[in-house]
N, C-alpha and C positions, 0 to 999 in steps of 0.2 A: 869536564876538565879538558878533554881532547878538543872539543869545539872552541873552548876559550883560547887554547893554544893556537888554533888555526886563525882565529880572529886577530890575536895579537901579532901573529906572523904576517898577515896580509894588511895589518893596520897602516904601515907606511905607504903601501900602494893605494889604499883607499883615501888616505889623507892627501896624497899627491894628485889623485884624480879629482878630488873635491877642490883642491887649490886651483888646478887648471881650469875646471868648469867655472869656478867663481871669478877668476881673472878674465876668462873669455867673456863672461856675461857682463862684467863691468866695462870691458872694452867695447862690447856691442852697444850697451846703453849710452856710454859716453861719446864714442866716436862715430857711431852709425845712426842711432836714433836721434841724438841731439847734436850730431856733427861737430863735436868738440866745443860747443858753446857753453856747456855746463861742466867744464873740466875742474873748476875749483870746487864744485859740489861733489864730484865723484872722486876727488883726490883722496879723501879719507878711506874710500872703499878700495882704491888702488893699494893703499898702505896695508889694509887688512888682508887683501888677497896676497900680497907679496910676503906678509908675515906668515900666513898659512903655508905658502910655497916654501919658504925658508925652513919652517918647522917640519914640513913633510920630508925635506931632503935630509935634515940632520936626524930625523927619526929612524932612518935606515941604519944609523951607527949607534943607536942607543941600546942599552942593556935591556934584557927581557923585562926586568922589574920596572924600569922607567917607562917602557912601552905600555906595559899593563896599566900602570897608574895613569899615564896620559890618556890611554884609550877610555878608561873608566871616567876620568874627569871630563873629557870632551863629550863623551856620550851622555853623561848626566846633564851637562850644560845644554847640549842640544835638545834633549827631551824636555828639560825645564822650559826652554825658550818656546818650543812648540806647544807646550801646555798653556803657556801665557798667551800665545798667539790665538789658540782656540778660545780661550776665555775672553780675549778682547773682541774676537769676531762675534761671539754670542752677545756680549755686552753691547757692542755697537749696533748689531741687528735690532735688538730690543729698543735701544735709544733712538735709532733712526725711525723705527715704526712709530714710536710715541711722538717724535718730532714731526714726522710726516702728517700724523693725524692733527697735531696742533697747528701746523702750517696750513693745512687744508681749511681748517676752521677759521684761522686768522685771515687767509686769502679770501674766503667767502665774505667776511666782514669788510675787508679792504675794497673788494670789487663793488660791494653795495655802497660803501661810502663814496668811492671815487665816481661812480656813475650817477649817484644822487647829487653830488656837489658840482660836477662838471657837465653833466648831460652827455658825456662821451662814453664809448665802450672801453673797458679796461683791456689793455693789450696783453694777451696771454701768450704771444709768440715768443719763441726763443730768439736770442740774438742772431743765431745762424739762419733762422727762418726769415727774420727781418732783412738780413743781408740778401738772401735769395729774392725776396720780394722787391727790394730797392734796386737790385741789379737789372730788373726788367726795364726800368726807365733810366737807370744810371749804371751802365755796364762796368764802369770803373769803380763802383762802390766797394768799400773795404771795411773791415773791422779795425778798431783802433790799434795802431802799432805804437809802442812806447820805447824810448831809449833805454829804460831800465831792463828791457829784455836782453841787452847786450852786456850787462854787468859781469857775467861770468866769462866773457870772452877777453882773454889777455893775449890772444895770438895775433890779432889785427893791430895795425898801426893807426887805425882810425876808429874813433868812437862816434857813431852817428847820432849826434844830438839834434834830431830832426824827425819828422814823421812824413808820411806820404802827402805830398802837396796838392792843393786844388782838387781834392777828392771828396765825394760824399762819404762820410765816415759814421759808422754806427757806434754809439757809445754804450748806453746801458738803460735799464728800466728799473727805477726804484719807486717812482711815483704814480705808476699806472699807465705810463706811455713810454715809448722808447725814444730816448734823446738821440737826434741825428743832426750832424753839423756838416757844413761845407768848409773844409780846412783851407787855410790861407797858403801863400806861396812857400811857406816853410813847414806846413803841417800843423800849425797851431790853430786854436779856435778863435779866429778873428775875421771880420770882414776884410778882404784882401787889401782894400784901398786904405786901410788904417796905416799901412807902411809908408804911404805917400804923403801923410799929413805933415805940415810944417813943424809942428811941435807935438810931442807925446806928453800929455799932462800926467798920465798915470801909466807906469810900466809895472805890471804885476808879474812877480816871479813866484812860482810855487808848484804844487803837484796837481792832483785831480780836482782839488777845490778851486784852483785857478783855471784849469782846463774847462770846468763847467759840468762835471759829472753830477747828476744825471738829469740835467734840465736843458731845454732848448734855448737857443739864443733868441732874445736878448735877456733871458732871465738869470744868467750867470752873473758873477760879481762884475766882470768887465762890462757886460751889456748894461747893467744898472748904472755904472759910473759914466757911461757915454751920455746919459741923460743930463749930466751936470757940466758939460764942457762946451766951449765955443766952437764955432763952425770950422775954424782952421786947426783945432786941436784934435788929438786922437787918444785912444786908450788901447794898449796892447797887452794881451794876456799871454804870457810865455810860460805855460805850464803843461805838464804831462802827468798822467797817472803814474805812480811809482817813483816820481822824482824825490830825491833827498837833497840835503844841503850842498853836496859837492856837484851833483848834476845841475842844480840851480845856479851855482856859481859859474859853471861852465856856460850855461845858457846866457847869463848876464854878460859875461865877457865876450861871447861870440856874436851876439845880436845887437846889443845896445850901441856899439859904434856906428851902426847903420842909421840911427835916428837921433833926433834932438830931444833928449829926455829931460823933463823937469823934476819928476818925482818917481823914485824907485820904491815900490811897495813889496816888501818881502813877506810873503804869507807862509807862516810856519804852522804846520799841522802837528799838534801835540801827540796824536795817536800813533804816528809812524815815523816821523822825521828822524829821530835819534836812531831807530833801528835801521832805517834806510842808509843813514850815514855809516853805520858799521859795515854794511855790505859794500858801499861805494868806496870805502877806504882800501878795499882789496883790489881795486882796478887801477892799474899802473898809469893809464892815461888821465883819468879823472884826478888822481893825486897831484898831477903836475899843475892843475889850475890853482892849487893851494900853495905849492912850493915855489912856483915860478910866476911872478907877476906879469911877465911878458909872454907867457905861453899861450898859444892859440893853435887850433887845428885848421883855421881858415875854413870853417864849416860852410859858410855862405858861398865861398868860391869853389867848393867841392860838391855843390848841390847835385849836379848831374850824376856824379859818382855815387853819392849817398842814395839818391832816388833809385838807382839800379839795385843797390844792396837791399834797400827796404822792399822793393818790388819782389825780389827773389825770396826775401824773408816771409812776406805775406803768402806767396805761393807755396813755400816750403811748410809753413804752418798749416795750411789747408790740407796738404798732402800727407802730413805726418800725424794728424790727429788720431787716426786709427792705429798707426804704427806704435804710438806711445802708450796706447791703452793695453793693459795686461789682463789676462784671464784671472779668475778668482783662484785657480789652482796655482798659477805662477806666483801670484801675490802671497799666497799662503807659504809656498816653498821658500820664498826669499824673506819671509818674516816682516812683511811690510808694516804692519801695525806696531809690532814690538820694536822695530828699529826707530820708528817715529818717536816713541816714548823714551827708550833707553839709549839711543845713539844720537838721533837728530837733536833732541831737546838738551841732552847732557852737554854736548859740545857746541851748542848754539852760543854765539857771542852775546854777552850781556851788556846792557847799558850801564856805564859806570861814570864816575866823575871825570875820567879821561875822555869819555864821549862828549860830555858837556864842554870840556876844554877844546876838543876838536871843533865843535860847533862854534865856539867863541872865535876861534881862528878863522873859520869860514866867514863868519859875519864881519869880523874885523877887515878881512880882505875885500869883501863886498862893499863895505862902508867906505874904505879907502878908494876903491875904484869909482864909487859914486862921487866922492869929493874931487878926484882928478878930472872928472867929466862934468863938474859944476852942476851936479844933481843932488837933490836931497834924498836921504835914505830913511825909510820907515820900516819898523818891524811889527807885523800884525800877528798876534798870538791867536791862532784859531783852535778852539776847543774841540774835543772828541765827544761823540754821543754818550759814551759810557760814563762820562762825568755826571750825567743826569739820569741815565737809565738805572744806574746803581745807587743814585742819590748820594754820591760821595764826592762832593765838590771840595776836595782837600788840597792843601798846598803841596803835599808831597806826591800827589797823583801825577804820573808822567813827568816827574822831576820839575814840575811847574815852577816852584819857588826858585830853584837853582837856575833854571833857564832865564826867568825874568831878571834875576840878580845879575847874571852874566851880561845880558843885553844892557841893563842899566849902567853897569861898570864901563861899558863901551861908549856910554853917553849917546846911544841911539834912541830916538823917539819910539815909544812903545804904544801900540794900539791893542789893548787887551780886550778881546771880544768876550772873555769870561765876565769881566767886571762891567764892561760898557754895553753889552748886548744881552747876554743870556741870563744873568742873575736879575736883570730888570724885568724879565718875562715871568708872568704868573705860571706859565706852562712852557718851559724851555724846549721840551720835546716836540712842541707844535712846529718848531722850525726845521724838523726833519720829516721826510716822507713816512707817513703812517706811524710816526713816533718810534721808529726802529733805528737800529744802528746803520744809518745811511749817510749819504752826503747831505748837505743843506738843501732844503726845498726852495721854491721861488721866494717865499717870504724871508727865509733865512739869508739867502744871498742878497736880497734887497737891504736888509737891516745891516749886514756887514758892510755893504757898499756905502750906506748912509753914514756909518760911523767913520769910515775912511775919509769921506768928504769933509766931515765935521773936524777931524783932527789934522788933516794935511793942509798946511798953510801955503 
């Protein structure tokens, strides 16, 4: 009883100390580790920390009975959360080991298949090791930097819709080799002289599918389209991994005035574009592309400024990799796994009919922009691997039916790769590396390019 009274008595002080430590840690992660770029992510933790701080202050003025009850409630909740964390750690450890064994077995088969069919050695290097090796002949080689990295930054008056220009850029390895490109004058995956062509027959707008993950040039969609054009015509692929509809609208508005465009090909990725749109709506600058038809950041004319920002970003990323990593003890103390399930997932924005309406407004704006510039606008619906891995090619998967209807209502020509490419294949998964949840392989990119040529008049 005496010990209980002591605990109740010092409870406000313990709660105050906990609140200060929690707030300090949130500030450290938000402002020092991530340098303020993930403020929107850490905002919820600021709220939690200040709530605890407020609670700790008023606890000094509570009656003994209320203090006792609060102490018991918070202690019970804390113990329960840590028991859940321990359970999740054990479960994940077992699951990881099983997955690891399966992956090793699968990798052995993939290596055997790749080396047998190509006569080349399977590239087992990490992306970081590839960068190190490429830097020997290309000292300015970089890992891919994408505009989406800046989505959480609402402090700057500039959103860099660009990547490092004219650089050897390491992309990814999904098919047994590491895709490496030489970026153009604005950081996109194009031969640089495409920008100087008299007419751009195909202007591709999209995400990693348009950027060419994870194949080498000319095996991406844009590279395949270049096989169908006249000498004075060009194809430009303006895509970055992580792009969503608002970023893509910004790219269209910033770069297409530089060129004479005949056909704008908007490549919609069903697996992530609606979720990307939810994140992009939180960025004040990107929202202006939708609300103001005359808005522009004059990205092209601020290239030098942006390249300096991106250069610092790449250096900062390299230096901060170790700093961002946490020890297992720290991860346990801050309930990393429990938070992901009970906090991150619960408050995660969900795709709704309102999201479809926002997409409709973006597409309407893009289509109107195309008309004002005497270009034709096409919508390419690109399917996700899970549609075939799970064998659930359903109309309600990824809001497929609703998205298609929204585009039809806008009277925008649709190129539906689900109906025109994949369902016609006896083995749709053969269009993805090793039949896994990956980007399109060389054949997949070729068939999508073929169907674009067939439908674009």
